[in-house]
N, C-alpha and C positions, 0 to 999 in steps of 0.2 A: 638482330633484336631479340632481345632476351623476350620472354613472354613469359605474362606478369601471373600471381597466382591464382588459383578459380575461388571465386570469393564461395565463401560458406552460404550456406542457406540460410532463409530467415528463418528463423524458431516459429512455428503453428504458433499461433493467438488461443492464447486461453477460451474457457470453456466455462461456464460461471459453473458446470457444476466441481469445476474442478477447487474449488474455493471450500471450505467450511465457515467461515463466516458471512451472513453477506449483508448489507444495512444499504435500506432505499434514502437517499434525496430527491430535488426537486430542482430542473431548469429554472432560472429565475429569472426572469426579465433583464433585471442588469447584467447578470452572467455575460448579455453580449453586448458583443464589438461594431467597429463599424461594416466593419466585411459579413455581420447579418447569423455571425455564429459565435457559439461559445471561445473566449476569452481565451487562451494557452495560459494565460495566472489566475483563473479558475479553476483547473482540471487540482491542480495542488491542493484546494480545502478538498473538493470531492477526496480526494484521496485520505485530507487527512479525516472527515467524516468515516472514512473506512478505522482506520486506526484509533479512533478513540474509542464507538464502538464496541472493537477488543479486548484495549486499555484500562478502560472504567468496565467493564461487563459485568454487575454486579454479585453475576455465578462466579464466571472464570472471570474478570479479571487479572490484569496486568501487577496490579499497584503492588507493592513491595513497603513497610511500613519502618519510617524514616528515607522513603525512595525515594524519585519523578523520576520520569522515564524524557526525555530528548533526539529529539529529534536531530542526526547525523549528520546522512545525505539523504537524498530523492530523486533519482534519474527513473527519466522519465520517458513514454516512448508512443509521442502522440499517432492516432491512426486513422481515426476517423474524427471528423466533425459534428457535433451537436449543437441543437439549436432547439430553441426555444419554439410554444412548451415540450413541457414535456417531464420524466423524469427519469433516473442512471442509475443499478445497480453497483452498488459499489463490493467488491470480492476479494477476501482477506486470507494471505492464511502465512503460515512462518517457511522460510524460505531456508534460512542459516538459525543454528544459537552460536555465538560465541561466549569468551569468559567473559564481557561485559555485557555485549549489546549483543544482538539478533537484527534480522533481516527480514522486515515483512513482503512476500510477495502477494501486490493488488489487482486488479484490474476492473478498468470502470466500464457499464455494461450498459448497452442501448437499446432495446425492442430486440435483446438477441448477442448482440453485432459487440464487439471487442471495441470499444471507441476507445482506450489510451490503455496502458499498461503500464508498472511502476516498481522500483523496490528502493525502501526504506532503511534508512538504517540506525535503532535507535539503539538507545545508552543508555544504560540504569543511574543515574547520578544519586548518591548524597545531599537530603539537601541541604544540611547543613554548609557545606566544605566542596556542595558545588564539584565533586569528584568524583572520577565512578568507580564504580567498586563490582566485585564478581557476582552475575545475576545465582542467587538465594536456588537449591536444590527443589526447592516445592514449585518454583516458577520457571525452571527447564522444564520440571514438570506436565506445569500444563503447557510451554512452548509447544514440546513434542506430542500433545494433543492436536494440534492446531499445524504440523509439519508438515509437507506436502514437496515429495520429491524432484516435481516442476511445473513449474507454471506460466 
C-alpha cells in the first residue's frame, strides 16, 4: 500500500496588525441567512468595502487618470461564523504586484478573531478601450508602501 504524502500545514491565521489598511463595517440584519449567521454571499461585500477604502482613499488612493480598476479574481477562505448584531474590521494589504495587476491580501475580523481571508486580483484597465494597461511607476510606488511579505 502506497502512503499518501503528508498534508501541508494550514497557514497561520492573520492578525489585524499585519494589515496596513483597516476599514470598519457593520453586520446588518439583512446579512443573515436561515441558519442564523451571515450568508457566505455577504463576505465578498465586506471585502469590497476594504478594497474600495484603499482604491479611493483621498490621500493615497490607487486611481490612475483615464483608467479604472476591476476585480478579476477573488479567493475566499471562510473560517468562522459571523452573527448579527455586530461590526467587522477588514484588513487590507498588497500581496503581489504584477505588470498590469496587483493582488490584495485581506481578512475580516470580528472581536479580534479572523472570520475569513481573501486574495483579490485587481487589474488596471483603460476606461475607453477596457483593455489592461501596465501599472504606472507612481501607482507601483503607492502599492509598494502597502506591500506585506505574508498575510
